[in-house]
Every structure is written in structure tokens, then in C-alpha cells.
Backbone of each chain as ProteinMPNN parsed JSONL, in Angstrom:
{"seq_chain_A": "MTASDWHDLAQNRRWHDMGGGTAGPVPDDEHDFALWEKRVDALVILCGLKGIFTVDGLRRVLEDMGEAAFEDLTYYDRWVASLNQNLLETGTYSVAELGAKMEEVAARGTTYGEAAATQDGETANA", "coords_chain_A": {"N_chain_A": [[17.94, -8.646, 18.333], [18.656, -6.097, 20.63], [17.129, -3.582, 22.792], [19.04, -1.582, 23.237], [20.707, -1.999, 21.076], [19.031, -1.151, 19.041], [18.881, 1.517, 19.673], [21.51, 2.347, 19.151], [21.533, 1.837, 16.452], [19.632, 3.645, 15.512], [21.029, 5.977, 15.832], [22.91, 5.727, 13.875], [21.865, 4.941, 11.396], [20.738, 6.002, 8.118], [18.099, 8.322, 7.262], [16.269, 7.249, 5.425], [16.576, 4.572, 5.571], [14.738, 2.468, 6.675], [14.069, -0.123, 7.221], [13.251, -3.133, 9.088], [12.184, -2.113, 11.399], [9.236, -1.447, 13.44], [6.034, -1.431, 11.858], [3.03, -0.019, 10.459], [-0.225, -1.13, 9.263], [-0.301, -2.527, 5.924], [-1.181, -0.493, 3.263], [-3.787, -1.255, 0.995], [-5.036, -0.048, -1.053], [-5.935, 0.882, -4.402], [-3.893, 2.572, -6.807], [-4.29, 5.521, -8.744], [-2.912, 6.745, -11.453], [-1.74, 9.878, -12.707], [-1.418, 11.279, -16.038], [1.057, 12.628, -16.369], [2.55, 11.426, -14.39], [2.806, 8.818, -15.289], [4.345, 9.339, -17.492], [6.711, 10.262, -16.323], [7.565, 7.927, -15.064], [7.977, 6.321, -17.331], [10.058, 7.754, -18.553], [12.161, 7.431, -16.727], [12.604, 4.679, -16.956], [13.331, 4.553, -19.659], [15.72, 6.03, -19.595], [17.333, 4.278, -18.166], [17.406, 2.094, -19.956], [18.73, 3.265, -22.076], [21.166, 3.664, -20.988], [21.824, 5.971, -19.592], [21.49, 6.683, -16.869], [21.228, 4.748, -13.821], [18.899, 2.851, -11.762], [20.077, 3.048, -9.354], [21.21, 5.568, -9.302], [18.883, 7.074, -9.369], [17.778, 6.383, -6.86], [19.791, 7.291, -5.137], [19.644, 10.115, -5.332], [17.038, 10.511, -4.406], [17.336, 9.663, -1.75], [19.154, 11.556, -0.845], [17.601, 13.804, -0.912], [16.306, 13.976, 1.474], [14.397, 13.656, 4.578], [12.321, 15.499, 4.836], [11.435, 16.018, 2.241], [10.344, 13.583, 1.667], [8.115, 13.636, 3.274], [6.744, 15.892, 2.351], [6.452, 15.912, -0.455], [4.93, 14.267, -3.292], [5.133, 10.825, -4.429], [5.846, 10.715, -7.24], [6.507, 13.375, -7.622], [8.936, 13.415, -6.278], [10.326, 11.578, -7.83], [10.468, 12.889, -10.346], [12.051, 15.041, -9.714], [14.43, 13.758, -9.027], [14.99, 12.413, -11.414], [15.44, 14.645, -13.074], [17.693, 15.77, -11.771], [19.613, 13.757, -12.186], [19.756, 13.8, -14.985], [20.765, 16.33, -15.448], [23.258, 16.065, -14.154], [24.479, 14.139, -15.741], [24.833, 15.503, -18.014], [22.953, 15.432, -19.996], [21.108, 17.354, -20.673], [21.399, 20.942, -20.418], [21.245, 23.342, -17.686], [20.403, 25.788, -18.724], [19.155, 24.99, -21.116], [17.087, 23.486, -20.046], [15.655, 25.469, -18.656], [14.793, 27.108, -20.793], [13.134, 25.326, -22.146], [11.199, 24.829, -20.216], [9.941, 27.336, -20.091], [8.875, 27.438, -22.635], [7.066, 25.324, -22.567], [5.379, 26.171, -20.493], [4.157, 28.315, -21.711], [2.249, 27.155, -23.252], [0.004, 26.852, -21.741], [-1.969, 25.884, -18.81], [-3.281, 23.502, -18.687], [-3.909, 20.269, -20.231], [-5.87, 20.564, -22.163], [-5.764, 23.329, -22.804], [-3.181, 23.379, -23.851], [-3.488, 21.8, -26.113], [-5.306, 23.363, -27.553], [-3.743, 25.615, -28.024], [-1.79, 24.569, -29.701], [-3.404, 23.881, -31.885], [-4.233, 26.418, -32.633], [-1.816, 27.52, -33.469], [-1.332, 25.965, -35.668], [-3.45, 26.724, -37.253], [-2.831, 29.372, -37.711], [-0.563, 29.199, -39.171]], "CA_chain_A": [[18.443, -7.285, 18.523], [18.148, -5.577, 21.904], [16.714, -2.178, 22.756], [20.206, -0.697, 23.104], [21.155, -2.113, 19.688], [18.174, -0.293, 18.225], [19.263, 2.899, 19.936], [22.734, 2.593, 18.392], [21.181, 1.835, 15.037], [18.933, 4.897, 15.211], [22.056, 7.013, 15.734], [23.786, 5.493, 12.735], [21.21, 4.708, 10.103], [20.24, 7.187, 7.428], [16.667, 8.491, 7.487], [15.46, 6.445, 4.505], [16.907, 3.157, 5.763], [13.801, 2.237, 7.77], [13.725, -1.538, 7.328], [13.515, -3.832, 10.339], [11.453, -1.52, 12.511], [7.818, -1.761, 13.44], [5.303, -0.714, 10.812], [1.575, -0.142, 10.531], [-0.789, -2.009, 8.238], [0.045, -2.22, 4.54], [-2.363, -0.026, 2.543], [-4.014, -2.088, -0.189], [-5.867, 0.682, -2.004], [-5.382, 0.991, -5.754], [-3.429, 3.906, -7.188], [-4.734, 5.995, -10.049], [-1.812, 7.635, -11.801], [-1.961, 10.921, -13.709], [-0.628, 11.094, -17.262], [2.442, 13.078, -16.179], [3.256, 10.451, -13.546], [3.162, 7.7, -16.164], [5.445, 9.803, -18.356], [7.938, 10.272, -15.512], [7.964, 6.523, -14.902], [8.516, 5.867, -18.622], [11.347, 8.41, -18.792], [13.182, 6.788, -15.883], [12.91, 3.382, -17.569], [14.069, 4.823, -20.899], [17.085, 6.448, -19.235], [18.059, 3.057, -17.819], [17.615, 1.298, -21.175], [19.7, 3.965, -22.918], [22.444, 3.716, -20.29], [22.13, 7.332, -19.121], [21.747, 6.461, -15.437], [20.579, 3.524, -13.337], [17.995, 2.994, -10.614], [20.905, 3.426, -8.201], [21.304, 7.035, -9.347], [17.563, 7.566, -8.964], [17.639, 6.208, -5.41], [20.767, 8.137, -4.432], [19.122, 11.478, -5.226], [15.864, 10.464, -3.518], [17.831, 9.582, -0.372], [19.813, 12.806, -0.482], [16.591, 14.857, -0.77], [16.035, 14.092, 2.902], [13.115, 13.197, 5.101], [11.272, 16.506, 4.629], [10.891, 15.803, 0.897], [9.534, 12.365, 1.755], [6.847, 14.013, 3.902], [6.062, 17.019, 1.688], [6.259, 15.722, -1.889], [4.369, 12.972, -3.663], [6.086, 9.847, -4.963], [6.382, 11.106, -8.551], [7.2, 14.661, -7.444], [10.32, 13.092, -5.928], [10.95, 10.913, -8.977], [10.803, 13.821, -11.426], [13.179, 15.831, -9.229], [15.621, 12.91, -9.128], [15.226, 12.24, -12.853], [16.053, 15.88, -13.561], [19.042, 15.909, -11.2], [20.498, 12.809, -12.882], [19.945, 14.231, -16.377], [21.697, 17.473, -15.387], [24.594, 15.581, -13.789], [25.061, 13.376, -16.848], [25.012, 16.391, -19.168], [21.971, 15.116, -21.038], [20.751, 18.723, -21.065], [21.975, 21.929, -19.507], [20.284, 24.14, -16.922], [19.845, 26.798, -19.637], [18.213, 24.304, -22.015], [15.922, 23.126, -19.24], [14.898, 26.694, -18.403], [14.146, 27.533, -22.034], [12.058, 24.383, -22.448], [10.121, 25.044, -19.241], [9.196, 28.535, -20.511], [8.132, 27.077, -23.846], [5.933, 24.481, -22.185], [4.459, 26.97, -19.686], [3.418, 29.203, -22.615], [1.142, 26.412, -23.869], [-1.163, 26.874, -20.856], [-1.807, 25.119, -17.581], [-3.974, 22.205, -18.796], [-3.706, 19.581, -21.513], [-6.827, 21.156, -23.1], [-5.201, 24.601, -23.274], [-2.012, 23.105, -24.686], [-3.982, 21.298, -27.403], [-5.895, 24.499, -28.262], [-2.636, 26.463, -28.467], [-1.157, 23.93, -30.864], [-4.344, 24.014, -32.998], [-4.177, 27.81, -33.064], [-0.575, 27.743, -34.211], [-1.486, 25.312, -36.972], [-4.387, 27.53, -38.042], [-2.189, 30.63, -38.091], [0.631, 28.95, -39.991]], "C_chain_A": [[17.827, -6.693, 19.786], [17.78, -4.103, 21.768], [17.918, -1.255, 22.586], [20.809, -0.794, 21.713], [20.367, -1.162, 18.803], [18.512, 1.169, 18.447], [20.516, 3.25, 19.126], [22.43, 2.71, 16.909], [20.518, 3.15, 14.642], [19.92, 6.051, 15.076], [22.782, 6.926, 14.398], [23.074, 5.427, 11.387], [20.79, 6.021, 9.46], [18.707, 7.163, 7.45], [15.817, 7.517, 6.658], [15.584, 4.951, 4.781], [16.062, 2.621, 6.907], [13.406, 0.773, 7.943], [14.002, -2.093, 8.719], [12.774, -3.282, 11.527], [9.999, -1.968, 12.506], [7.126, -0.915, 12.378], [3.822, -0.919, 11.018], [1.085, -1.106, 9.471], [-0.356, -1.573, 6.831], [-1.206, -1.733, 3.827], [-2.555, -0.844, 1.267], [-4.902, -1.376, -1.203], [-5.151, 0.801, -3.352], [-4.93, 2.432, -5.992], [-3.974, 4.257, -8.561], [-3.735, 7.06, -10.482], [-2.205, 8.647, -12.878], [-1.058, 10.668, -14.915], [0.83, 11.492, -17.047], [3.239, 12.083, -15.332], [3.685, 9.237, -14.376], [4.331, 8.083, -17.068], [6.766, 9.822, -17.594], [8.46, 8.845, -15.343], [8.61, 6.011, -16.192], [9.89, 6.48, -18.895], [12.463, 7.771, -17.977], [13.586, 5.441, -16.486], [13.731, 3.574, -18.854], [15.521, 5.215, -20.61], [17.936, 5.238, -18.854], [18.388, 2.252, -19.061], [18.677, 1.943, -22.068], [21.059, 4.125, -22.238], [22.826, 5.101, -19.782], [22.381, 7.331, -17.616], [20.942, 5.255, -14.993], [19.636, 3.842, -12.179], [18.783, 3.391, -9.36], [21.053, 4.947, -8.123], [19.996, 7.674, -8.928], [17.435, 7.526, -7.449], [18.567, 7.134, -4.641], [20.231, 9.563, -4.264], [17.899, 11.519, -4.312], [16.304, 10.464, -2.056], [18.42, 10.923, 0.077], [18.827, 13.977, -0.364], [16.154, 15.017, 0.68], [14.601, 13.782, 3.281], [11.995, 14.205, 4.86], [10.624, 16.326, 3.264], [9.983, 14.58, 0.876], [8.153, 12.686, 2.328], [6.046, 14.977, 3.025], [5.726, 16.776, 0.229], [5.621, 14.367, -2.16], [5.472, 12.101, -4.259], [6.695, 10.327, -6.276], [6.914, 12.536, -8.566], [8.68, 14.388, -7.164], [11.038, 12.445, -7.107], [11.351, 11.925, -10.05], [11.97, 14.719, -11.006], [14.481, 15.032, -9.361], [15.998, 12.656, -10.583], [15.958, 13.464, -13.406], [17.484, 16.035, -13.057], [20.031, 14.99, -11.925], [20.764, 13.246, -14.319], [20.861, 15.454, -16.442], [23.115, 16.978, -15.115], [25.271, 14.834, -14.934], [25.214, 14.235, -18.104], [24.055, 16.11, -20.308], [21.338, 16.405, -21.561], [21.33, 19.665, -20.027], [20.866, 22.64, -18.738], [19.617, 25.157, -17.839], [18.827, 26.163, -20.586], [16.933, 23.934, -21.28], [15.032, 24.349, -19.024], [14.139, 27.151, -19.635], [12.957, 26.632, -22.349], [10.885, 24.58, -21.498], [9.284, 26.267, -19.605], [8.32, 28.214, -21.715], [6.882, 26.269, -23.483], [4.906, 25.281, -21.395], [3.589, 27.854, -20.574], [2.251, 28.486, -23.29], [-0.12, 26.479, -23.024], [-0.954, 25.947, -19.684], [-2.519, 23.775, -17.628], [-3.654, 21.566, -20.14], [-4.641, 20.171, -22.572], [-6.302, 22.46, -23.676], [-4.033, 24.362, -24.218], [-2.453, 22.641, -26.075], [-4.556, 22.45, -28.222], [-4.808, 25.407, -28.815], [-2.001, 25.881, -29.728], [-2.066, 24.032, -32.084], [-4.265, 25.412, -33.576], [-2.942, 28.085, -33.906], [-0.675, 27.138, -35.606], [-2.373, 26.185, -37.874], [-3.732, 28.805, -38.556], [-1.036, 30.428, -39.072], [0.328, 29.151, -41.483]], "O_chain_A": [[16.616, -6.778, 19.988], [18.08, -3.463, 20.76], [17.835, -0.255, 21.873], [21.359, 0.183, 21.205], [20.918, -0.47, 17.947], [18.439, 1.974, 17.519], [20.584, 4.306, 18.498], [22.983, 3.554, 16.204], [20.8, 3.704, 13.58], [19.691, 6.987, 14.31], [23.218, 7.941, 13.856], [23.632, 5.818, 10.362], [20.522, 7.012, 10.14], [18.098, 6.109, 7.634], [14.787, 7.026, 7.12], [14.788, 4.156, 4.282], [16.582, 2.345, 7.988], [12.509, 0.461, 8.726], [14.869, -1.597, 9.439], [12.734, -3.926, 12.575], [9.587, -2.771, 11.668], [7.58, 0.18, 12.046], [3.402, -1.875, 11.67], [1.877, -1.816, 8.851], [-0.082, -0.398, 6.591], [-2.2, -2.457, 3.774], [-1.594, -1.097, 0.541], [-5.457, -2.008, -2.103], [-3.922, 0.818, -3.421], [-5.505, 3.378, -5.454], [-4.104, 3.395, -9.43], [-3.721, 8.16, -9.93], [-2.907, 8.316, -13.833], [-0.068, 9.942, -14.827], [1.738, 10.786, -17.484], [4.443, 11.914, -15.526], [4.777, 8.699, -14.193], [5.194, 7.259, -17.371], [7.809, 9.452, -18.133], [9.659, 8.596, -15.468], [9.651, 5.355, -16.158], [10.783, 5.805, -19.407], [13.576, 7.59, -18.471], [14.769, 5.103, -16.521], [14.697, 2.852, -19.1], [16.437, 4.777, -21.306], [19.122, 5.181, -19.18], [19.513, 1.776, -19.215], [19.436, 1.243, -22.738], [21.995, 4.657, -22.834], [24.004, 5.383, -19.563], [23.362, 7.906, -17.143], [20.064, 4.792, -15.721], [19.592, 4.971, -11.689], [18.237, 3.987, -8.432], [21.028, 5.536, -7.042], [19.983, 8.684, -8.224], [17.033, 8.508, -6.825], [18.183, 7.698, -3.616], [20.348, 10.15, -3.188], [17.74, 12.456, -3.53], [15.729, 11.167, -1.225], [18.218, 11.363, 1.208], [19.16, 15.016, 0.207], [15.68, 16.084, 1.069], [13.718, 13.663, 2.431], [10.839, 13.813, 4.696], [9.408, 16.461, 3.131], [8.982, 14.546, 0.16], [7.151, 12.094, 1.928], [4.82, 14.891, 2.961], [4.788, 17.386, -0.285], [5.751, 13.436, -1.365], [6.575, 12.563, -4.55], [7.917, 10.348, -6.421], [7.704, 12.88, -9.446], [9.561, 15.035, -7.73], [12.211, 12.723, -7.359], [12.447, 11.838, -10.605], [12.783, 15.112, -11.842], [15.51, 15.575, -9.762], [17.175, 12.681, -10.942], [16.96, 13.34, -14.111], [18.382, 16.389, -13.821], [21.15, 15.397, -12.239], [21.876, 13.082, -14.82], [21.642, 15.597, -17.382], [24.064, 17.417, -15.765], [26.492, 14.889, -15.08], [25.672, 13.75, -19.138], [24.304, 16.497, -21.45], [21.065, 16.527, -22.755], [21.7, 19.263, -18.924], [19.692, 22.549, -19.098], [18.408, 25.373, -17.751], [17.763, 26.732, -20.831], [15.834, 24.054, -21.822], [13.814, 24.278, -19.185], [12.973, 27.537, -19.542], [11.901, 27.109, -22.767], [9.725, 24.51, -21.905], [8.063, 26.251, -19.452], [7.176, 28.659, -21.805], [5.796, 26.497, -24.015], [3.703, 25.107, -21.588], [2.432, 28.12, -20.249], [1.36, 29.134, -23.839], [-1.208, 26.196, -23.524], [0.087, 25.302, -19.561], [-2.379, 22.979, -16.7], [-3.189, 22.231, -21.066], [-4.267, 20.275, -23.74], [-6.376, 22.685, -24.884], [-3.895, 25.032, -25.242], [-1.87, 23.035, -27.084], [-4.336, 22.525, -29.431], [-4.921, 25.912, -29.932], [-1.715, 26.597, -30.688], [-1.584, 24.243, -33.197], [-4.233, 25.608, -34.791], [-3.003, 28.785, -34.918], [-0.184, 27.699, -36.586], [-2.104, 26.366, -39.062], [-4.016, 29.269, -39.66], [-0.591, 31.374, -39.723], [1.214, 28.985, -42.321]]}, "seq_chain_B": "MPDTFAPGTRVTVRSAFPPGHIRTPAYLRGATGEVERVLGPFGNPERLAYNLPAEKLPLYRVRFRLGDLFDGADRPDDTLEAEIFAHWLEPA", "coords_chain_B": {"N_chain_B": [[38.925, -9.91, 0.902], [37.105, -12.683, 0.106], [36.651, -14.31, -3.075], [34.455, -15.922, -3.443], [31.834, -16.996, -1.452], [30.74, -20.071, -0.602], [27.48, -21.611, -0.954], [25.819, -22.086, 2.149], [27.876, -21.197, 3.739], [28.714, -19.523, 6.734], [28.205, -16.165, 7.386], [29.047, -12.804, 8.373], [27.548, -9.642, 8.436], [29.144, -6.652, 7.663], [29.61, -4.173, 10.146], [29.234, -1.172, 9.584], [28.902, 2.314, 8.959], [29.095, 4.297, 6.806], [28.497, 7.477, 5.172], [26.499, 8.062, 2.19], [25.32, 6.294, -0.796], [24.022, 3.216, -0.095], [23.215, -0.194, -0.334], [22.97, -2.147, 1.55], [20.946, -3.093, 4.139], [20.602, -1.174, 7.126], [19.712, -2.422, 9.464], [20.592, -4.98, 9.279], [23.272, -4.922, 9.546], [26.08, -6.143, 11.14], [24.836, -8.484, 11.756], [24.637, -12.099, 11.688], [24.417, -14.645, 9.29], [23.569, -17.122, 6.807], [24.915, -18.093, 3.708], [22.661, -18.414, 1.163], [22.45, -18.649, -1.583], [24.575, -18.025, -4.427], [24.308, -15.216, -6.347], [25.589, -14.161, -8.45], [27.848, -12.0, -10.356], [27.387, -8.493, -10.064], [27.121, -5.025, -11.0], [28.648, -2.639, -8.847], [26.504, -0.978, -6.751], [27.176, 1.201, -5.226], [28.903, 2.66, -6.689], [27.601, 2.957, -9.148], [25.487, 4.561, -8.399], [26.483, 7.099, -8.426], [26.981, 7.529, -10.997], [29.404, 6.467, -11.887], [32.115, 4.489, -13.266], [31.577, 1.067, -12.641], [32.79, -1.616, -10.81], [32.263, -5.165, -11.125], [30.767, -7.131, -8.639], [30.531, -10.035, -6.523], [27.257, -11.036, -5.672], [25.244, -12.0, -2.991], [22.61, -14.084, -1.769], [21.528, -13.961, 1.405], [20.611, -15.76, 4.255], [18.867, -15.189, 7.186], [18.153, -15.944, 10.618], [15.16, -15.185, 12.262], [15.124, -15.009, 15.026], [17.747, -14.403, 15.524], [17.912, -11.845, 14.732], [15.953, -10.276, 15.947], [15.145, -9.692, 19.23], [12.932, -11.619, 21.147], [11.331, -12.392, 19.014], [8.309, -13.494, 17.508], [8.249, -15.874, 16.04], [10.923, -17.342, 16.141], [12.427, -19.127, 14.584], [11.682, -18.74, 12.016], [12.73, -17.446, 8.819], [14.6, -14.836, 7.172], [15.507, -13.358, 4.126], [18.095, -11.616, 2.439], [19.673, -9.68, -0.108], [23.026, -9.256, -0.54], [26.026, -7.551, -1.159], [29.399, -8.729, -1.831], [31.483, -7.217, -0.62], [30.422, -6.387, 1.75], [30.387, -8.501, 3.43], [31.765, -10.808, 5.782], [33.647, -13.733, 6.712], [32.003, -15.705, 9.157]], "CA_chain_B": [[37.565, -10.327, 0.548], [37.131, -13.884, -0.732], [35.864, -14.17, -4.299], [33.194, -16.656, -3.395], [31.364, -17.753, -0.293], [29.874, -21.147, -1.101], [26.222, -21.75, -0.211], [25.994, -22.727, 3.442], [28.905, -20.507, 4.523], [28.222, -18.545, 7.716], [28.801, -14.849, 7.118], [28.593, -11.677, 9.19], [27.464, -8.387, 7.69], [30.004, -5.635, 8.272], [28.902, -3.15, 10.907], [29.838, 0.117, 9.237], [27.838, 3.267, 8.629], [29.557, 5.472, 6.064], [27.444, 8.155, 4.415], [26.484, 7.692, 0.778], [24.29, 5.344, -1.216], [24.374, 1.851, 0.301], [22.05, -1.064, -0.44], [22.935, -3.073, 2.687], [20.081, -2.486, 5.16], [21.285, -0.893, 8.388], [19.309, -3.327, 10.556], [21.291, -6.263, 9.139], [24.716, -4.759, 9.737], [26.497, -6.803, 12.375], [24.113, -9.75, 11.921], [25.246, -13.292, 11.085], [23.494, -15.548, 8.618], [24.151, -18.185, 6.011], [24.736, -17.875, 2.275], [21.628, -19.306, 0.608], [22.931, -18.897, -2.945], [25.365, -16.982, -5.08], [23.465, -14.69, -7.426], [26.43, -13.794, -9.574], [28.421, -10.659, -10.271], [26.584, -7.338, -10.475], [27.816, -3.746, -10.817], [28.569, -2.106, -7.486], [25.565, 0.152, -6.722], [27.782, 2.341, -4.538], [29.538, 3.431, -7.772], [26.562, 3.269, -10.142], [24.628, 5.625, -7.871], [27.113, 8.389, -8.732], [27.269, 7.477, -12.423], [30.824, 6.171, -12.041], [32.36, 3.109, -13.708], [31.335, 0.188, -11.485], [33.305, -2.982, -10.874], [31.259, -6.179, -10.798], [31.051, -7.809, -7.38], [29.585, -11.114, -6.225], [26.088, -10.706, -4.85], [24.792, -13.209, -2.301], [21.375, -14.092, -0.99], [21.911, -14.418, 2.741], [19.438, -16.138, 5.055], [19.015, -14.908, 8.618], [17.119, -16.453, 11.519], [14.517, -14.026, 12.893], [15.541, -14.957, 16.429], [19.082, -13.805, 15.581], [17.794, -10.423, 14.374], [15.03, -9.557, 16.814], [14.861, -10.299, 20.528], [11.504, -11.812, 21.381], [10.578, -12.641, 17.784], [7.21, -14.446, 17.724], [8.613, -17.145, 15.409], [12.376, -17.123, 16.002], [13.055, -20.007, 13.59], [11.393, -18.27, 10.655], [13.933, -16.842, 8.258], [14.511, -13.637, 6.343], [16.615, -13.36, 3.176], [18.447, -10.316, 1.869], [20.734, -9.778, -1.105], [24.096, -8.428, 0.003], [27.248, -7.623, -1.954], [30.538, -9.396, -1.192], [32.338, -6.363, 0.216], [29.779, -6.167, 3.046], [30.332, -9.766, 4.161], [32.999, -11.41, 6.304], [33.378, -15.078, 7.24], [31.582, -15.613, 10.569]], "C_chain_B": [[37.624, -11.559, -0.347], [36.272, -13.66, -1.975], [34.491, -14.783, -4.138], [32.981, -17.279, -2.024], [30.422, -18.815, -0.844], [28.562, -21.133, -0.335], [26.454, -22.543, 1.071], [27.031, -22.057, 4.319], [28.255, -19.512, 5.485], [28.96, -17.227, 7.497], [28.222, -13.808, 8.068], [28.631, -10.412, 8.341], [28.323, -7.346, 8.406], [29.153, -4.572, 8.967], [29.596, -1.825, 10.674], [28.729, 1.035, 8.747], [28.387, 4.499, 7.906], [28.374, 6.175, 5.409], [27.493, 7.709, 2.957], [25.45, 6.635, 0.491], [24.749, 3.917, -0.948], [23.113, 0.998, 0.258], [21.939, -2.043, 0.733], [22.085, -2.468, 3.803], [20.809, -2.326, 6.497], [20.956, -1.945, 9.452], [19.955, -4.699, 10.435], [22.789, -6.139, 9.4], [25.094, -5.284, 11.122], [25.841, -8.158, 12.571], [24.842, -10.882, 11.195], [24.16, -14.181, 10.501], [24.264, -16.541, 7.778], [23.889, -17.896, 4.535], [23.739, -18.901, 1.746], [21.974, -19.654, -0.829], [23.789, -17.734, -3.424], [24.559, -16.51, -6.283], [24.292, -14.266, -8.636], [26.968, -12.391, -9.429], [27.468, -9.587, -10.797], [27.386, -6.067, -10.201], [27.582, -3.201, -9.421], [27.651, -0.881, -7.445], [26.145, 1.388, -6.049], [28.58, 3.21, -5.516], [28.483, 3.871, -8.789], [25.707, 4.455, -9.697], [25.163, 7.007, -8.211], [27.538, 8.458, -10.196], [28.766, 7.298, -12.703], [30.985, 4.754, -12.589], [32.315, 2.171, -12.502], [31.929, -1.188, -11.734], [32.188, -3.962, -10.548], [31.701, -6.943, -9.559], [30.083, -8.97, -7.207], [28.454, -10.598, -5.331], [25.551, -12.018, -4.274], [23.393, -13.014, -1.736], [21.721, -14.735, 0.348], [20.642, -14.636, 3.563], [19.737, -15.924, 6.535], [17.858, -15.552, 9.379], [16.489, -15.265, 12.237], [14.95, -13.865, 14.346], [16.931, -14.347, 16.599], [19.03, -12.302, 15.297], [17.006, -9.632, 15.4], [14.818, -10.327, 18.107], [13.354, -10.458, 20.669], [10.696, -11.973, 20.11], [9.512, -13.699, 18.048], [7.582, -15.824, 17.19], [10.102, -17.096, 15.1], [13.034, -17.99, 14.94], [12.622, -19.685, 12.16], [12.633, -17.545, 10.134], [13.594, -15.642, 7.386], [15.712, -13.678, 5.408], [16.832, -11.962, 2.626], [19.605, -10.517, 0.907], [21.816, -8.759, -0.778], [25.368, -8.642, -0.815], [28.43, -8.116, -1.11], [31.306, -8.484, -0.239], [31.694, -5.987, 1.548], [29.781, -7.411, 3.92], [31.722, -10.22, 4.591], [32.665, -12.828, 6.758], [33.028, -14.973, 8.73], [32.505, -16.458, 11.443]], "O_chain_B": [[38.147, -11.481, -1.458], [35.292, -12.917, -1.937], [33.492, -14.251, -4.622], [33.84, -17.994, -1.507], [29.42, -18.491, -1.482], [28.524, -20.691, 0.813], [27.184, -23.534, 1.083], [27.073, -22.311, 5.523], [27.362, -18.756, 5.103], [30.189, -17.192, 7.433], [27.076, -13.908, 8.508], [29.6, -10.144, 7.63], [28.229, -7.189, 9.623], [28.125, -4.136, 8.451], [30.44, -1.404, 11.464], [27.735, 0.576, 8.185], [28.164, 5.625, 8.35], [27.359, 5.542, 5.12], [28.442, 7.042, 2.545], [24.783, 6.134, 1.397], [25.747, 3.463, -1.509], [22.063, 1.411, 0.75], [20.91, -2.702, 0.887], [22.457, -1.436, 4.363], [21.532, -3.219, 6.939], [21.819, -2.316, 10.248], [19.885, -5.501, 11.366], [23.493, -7.147, 9.466], [24.498, -4.909, 12.133], [26.24, -8.911, 13.459], [25.563, -10.655, 10.224], [23.13, -14.434, 11.126], [25.452, -16.776, 7.999], [22.785, -17.506, 4.157], [23.95, -20.108, 1.869], [21.818, -20.798, -1.255], [23.729, -16.624, -2.896], [24.176, -17.31, -7.136], [23.75, -14.041, -9.718], [26.603, -11.669, -8.501], [26.83, -9.756, -11.837], [28.22, -6.028, -9.296], [26.48, -3.282, -8.879], [27.976, 0.148, -8.038], [25.665, 2.499, -6.27], [28.896, 4.36, -5.211], [28.479, 5.019, -9.233], [25.26, 5.253, -10.521], [24.404, 7.974, -8.279], [28.333, 9.31, -10.592], [29.316, 7.896, -13.628], [30.105, 3.912, -12.405], [32.932, 2.441, -11.472], [31.62, -1.844, -12.728], [31.273, -3.639, -9.79], [32.857, -7.35, -9.443], [28.948, -8.911, -7.68], [28.668, -9.842, -4.384], [25.422, -13.015, -4.985], [23.036, -11.926, -1.285], [22.145, -15.889, 0.414], [19.73, -13.809, 3.563], [20.734, -16.419, 7.06], [16.748, -15.687, 8.865], [17.208, -14.42, 12.771], [15.122, -12.751, 14.839], [17.266, -13.837, 17.669], [19.981, -11.575, 15.585], [17.326, -8.481, 15.696], [14.367, -11.472, 18.091], [12.592, -9.546, 20.349], [9.492, -11.717, 20.113], [9.774, -14.69, 18.731], [7.267, -16.835, 17.818], [10.506, -16.846, 13.964], [14.099, -17.633, 14.436], [13.126, -20.277, 11.205], [13.474, -17.092, 10.91], [12.463, -15.467, 6.933], [16.82, -13.998, 5.84], [15.882, -11.22, 2.38], [20.422, -11.419, 1.088], [21.562, -7.556, -0.741], [25.736, -9.775, -1.124], [28.472, -7.957, 0.11], [31.732, -8.921, 0.83], [32.329, -5.345, 2.385], [29.244, -7.391, 5.027], [32.708, -10.046, 3.876], [31.53, -13.102, 7.147], [33.678, -14.239, 9.474], [32.322, -16.516, 12.659]]}, "name": "protein", "num_of_chains": 2, "seq": "MTASDWHDLAQNRRWHDMGGGTAGPVPDDEHDFALWEKRVDALVILCGLKGIFTVDGLRRVLEDMGEAAFEDLTYYDRWVASLNQNLLETGTYSVAELGAKMEEVAARGTTYGEAAATQDGETANAMPDTFAPGTRVTVRSAFPPGHIRTPAYLRGATGEVERVLGPFGNPERLAYNLPAEKLPLYRVRFRLGDLFDGADRPDDTLEAEIFAHWLEPA"}
């Protein structure tokens, strides 16, 4: 491929389609995933197993989020956004249901410890 | 579009750049290689990506020579393989 080919390609390729170019070293550091990130990963796999959407749907939304999202959001930030978009598009839940659930979860507190204490309190008051 | 390219068939990747979800890497579009094996029919990701009913298409593993992809490749006879759906391939 010549330099002018690469110029033409740069005009035509979508932002995420970065294969074939030069790249830096491959980072070999280990990742330490948060609980919520593991849950997002599990949900995406479950959605595939249940036939709700495929990895192609996940990728399509990630690509359509654009290069700014790639720079500004973490890997699983992007995954949870794509997971949600696919679940809305497939009618798995509605925007209203999502909003109600988000309020319910937010009311538990901002940490897993607070959420556990809230649930204990509710049990004690019941 | 032929149903099957036998292993060894020389094929050229279509040089097209429509918007939308496409699994064919841009840097291979327009390149010529050789069918290494037929992987079998798989649902078209260009339909699955939009949660639409997807026809099954032959998927091929295509082998390219680095020297055919990159001018001045350090090891031009090394090869690179990519999996490409039938509708992106034409007989070379």
C-alpha cells in the first residue's frame, strides 16, 4: 500500500476501523475489574445467550458513539451505554421503566455498603 | 456472488466504503489474497448489528501477503489472514 493509498483510506475509513496502521507497544499490564464492570460483561453475554441482541449490535452502537466517547469514557462505560441502547431498541424495557429503576437504585445510596445498610434497615422496619 | 470460493481461489476484497456496521477491515478493501479455508455459513453481521433477520452467508479465511498490503514491508512474504464474508469478495 502506498502513501497515497493510505491518504485515500483515511478519507474513507470510519474512525474505529484503525487496523493496518502503525501502533505503539502493546500494554501488558493486568486489569483489575470493578464489580459493576463484571456485571456489565455478564449482562452482555446473557443477552446474547437469550437471543436479545448479538455482539454485532454491541459493536454497532460502540462505533456510532464516535471517537470522542472512545477518548472520554472507559471501556465498560461504553459497554453499559451500548448494552442499554440495545435493550431499549429491542423493547426489553422502556425509557420510563429504566428511569424508575434508576431512581430506585439511586435511593439505596452511592456505595455498596450504603445499599446493604438500606436493605437491612428496610428488613428491620418491616 | 458465487456460493463458494474453493480454498486456493484468488479473491479481491471489494473496495467500497458505505456507512454502517461492517466487519471487513478498511485496510484490506481492494487487496487481493487467496482463500485459505471456507469457515461455513454465518449470519450477516451487517443485519445482526441492527437486530434484523440475518441471512447466512459463506465466511472465508483469506490469506494475504504482507508485501501485497504494505509497501516496504520488512518481511514481504509473511502472511496475514482475515475472515471475510462472501459478499465482500470477488474473483481476482
